[in-house]
C-alpha positions as CSV (number, residue, x, y, z in Angstrom):
1,M,-2.8,-12.1,-21.5
2,K,-1.9,-12.5,-17.8
3,K,-4.8,-13.0,-15.4
4,E,-5.0,-10.1,-12.9
5,S,-5.1,-10.9,-9.2
6,V,-7.3,-9.0,-6.8
7,L,-4.3,-8.0,-4.8
8,R,-2.5,-6.6,-7.8
9,T,-5.5,-4.7,-8.9
10,K,-6.3,-3.3,-5.5
11,S,-2.7,-2.3,-4.8
12,Y,-2.4,-0.5,-8.2
13,T,-5.8,1.3,-7.7
14,F,-4.6,2.3,-4.2
15,A,-1.3,3.7,-5.6
16,V,-3.2,5.8,-8.1
17,R,-5.3,7.2,-5.3
18,V,-2.2,7.9,-3.3
19,V,-0.6,9.8,-6.2
20,K,-3.8,11.9,-6.5
21,L,-3.8,12.5,-2.7
22,C,-0.2,13.7,-2.9
23,Q,-1.2,16.1,-5.7
24,Y,-4.1,17.4,-3.6
25,L,-1.9,17.8,-0.5
26,Q,0.7,19.7,-2.4
27,T,-1.6,22.0,-4.4
28,E,-4.5,22.5,-2.0
29,K,-2.8,22.2,1.4
30,K,0.7,23.3,0.5
31,E,2.0,20.2,2.3
32,Y,5.3,18.8,0.9
33,I,7.0,16.7,3.5
34,L,4.4,14.2,4.7
35,S,3.1,13.8,1.1
36,K,6.5,12.6,-0.1
37,Q,6.5,10.0,2.7
38,I,3.0,8.7,1.9
39,I,3.6,8.6,-1.9
40,R,6.8,6.5,-1.3
41,S,5.2,4.0,1.0
42,G,1.8,3.9,-0.6
43,T,3.1,3.3,-4.1
44,S,5.7,0.8,-2.9
45,I,2.9,-1.6,-1.8
46,G,1.9,-2.4,-5.4
47,A,5.4,-2.1,-6.8
48,L,6.6,-4.9,-4.5
49,I,3.5,-7.0,-5.4
50,Y,4.3,-6.6,-9.1
51,E,8.0,-7.3,-8.4
52,A,7.1,-10.6,-6.6
53,E,5.7,-11.9,-9.9
54,Y,9.2,-12.6,-11.0
55,A,10.7,-13.7,-7.7
56,Q,13.6,-16.1,-7.9
57,S,12.1,-18.5,-5.4
58,N,9.2,-19.1,-3.1
59,A,11.2,-17.6,-0.3
60,D,11.9,-14.5,-2.4
61,F,8.2,-14.2,-3.3
62,I,7.2,-14.4,0.4
63,H,9.9,-11.8,1.3
64,K,8.6,-9.3,-1.3
65,F,5.1,-9.7,-0.1
66,S,6.3,-9.3,3.5
67,I,8.1,-6.0,2.6
68,S,4.9,-4.9,0.8
69,L,3.0,-5.6,4.1
70,K,5.5,-3.4,6.0
71,E,5.0,-0.6,3.4
72,A,1.2,-0.9,3.8
73,N,1.5,-0.6,7.6
74,E,3.8,2.4,7.2
75,T,1.2,4.0,4.9
76,I,-1.4,3.6,7.7
77,Y,1.0,5.6,9.9
78,W,1.3,8.4,7.4
79,L,-2.5,8.5,6.8
80,S,-3.1,8.7,10.6
81,L,-0.5,11.5,10.9
82,L,-2.1,13.4,8.1
83,K,-5.5,13.1,9.7
84,D,-4.3,14.0,13.2
85,T,-2.5,17.1,11.8
86,S,-5.7,18.2,10.0
87,Y,-4.3,17.7,6.4
88,L,-7.0,14.9,5.9
89,D,-10.5,15.1,7.0
90,V,-12.0,12.0,8.7
91,N,-14.0,10.9,5.7
92,L,-11.0,11.0,3.4
93,F,-8.9,9.3,6.0
94,N,-11.5,6.5,6.5
95,S,-11.7,5.9,2.8
96,F,-7.9,5.5,2.4
97,Y,-7.6,3.5,5.7
98,K,-10.3,1.1,4.6
99,D,-8.6,0.4,1.2
100,C,-5.1,0.1,2.8
101,D,-6.5,-2.2,5.6
102,E,-8.1,-4.4,3.0
103,I,-4.7,-4.8,1.2
104,I,-3.1,-5.6,4.5
105,C,-5.6,-8.3,5.2
106,L,-5.0,-9.8,1.7
107,L,-1.3,-9.7,2.1
108,V,-1.4,-11.3,5.6
109,S,-3.7,-14.1,4.3
110,T,-1.5,-14.7,1.2
111,I,1.7,-14.7,3.2
112,K,0.2,-17.2,5.7
113,T,-1.0,-19.5,3.0
114,L,2.4,-19.4,1.2
115,K,4.2,-20.2,4.4
116,L,2.0,-23.1,5.1
117,K,2.5,-24.5,1.6
118,N,6.2,-23.8,1.6
119,P,7.6,-24.3,5.1
């Protein structure tokens, strides 16, 4: 059995939360446009991390993690927009923001380490 990485686990758990958030936004808030944006970017983070597992080269691995980082940053944008348009309350926003920011920090650290080892 394959050993799970913290980044894989956190990104998958975050994606599950994003899917549930999207369900909440659509059923409770009747919001359909922004929820589609955040589900796309929020679930792409983990999908790219999983995809990197079978990268063709170190450069490809770094590239997939870099795209995942961009998706995480975009997710922060959608979360902020949902908060500032009153679709998310501050507590829910803070919870999602904290999780996404933690993933961003892990991605940045991993990318930097990989670039140092593979210039």
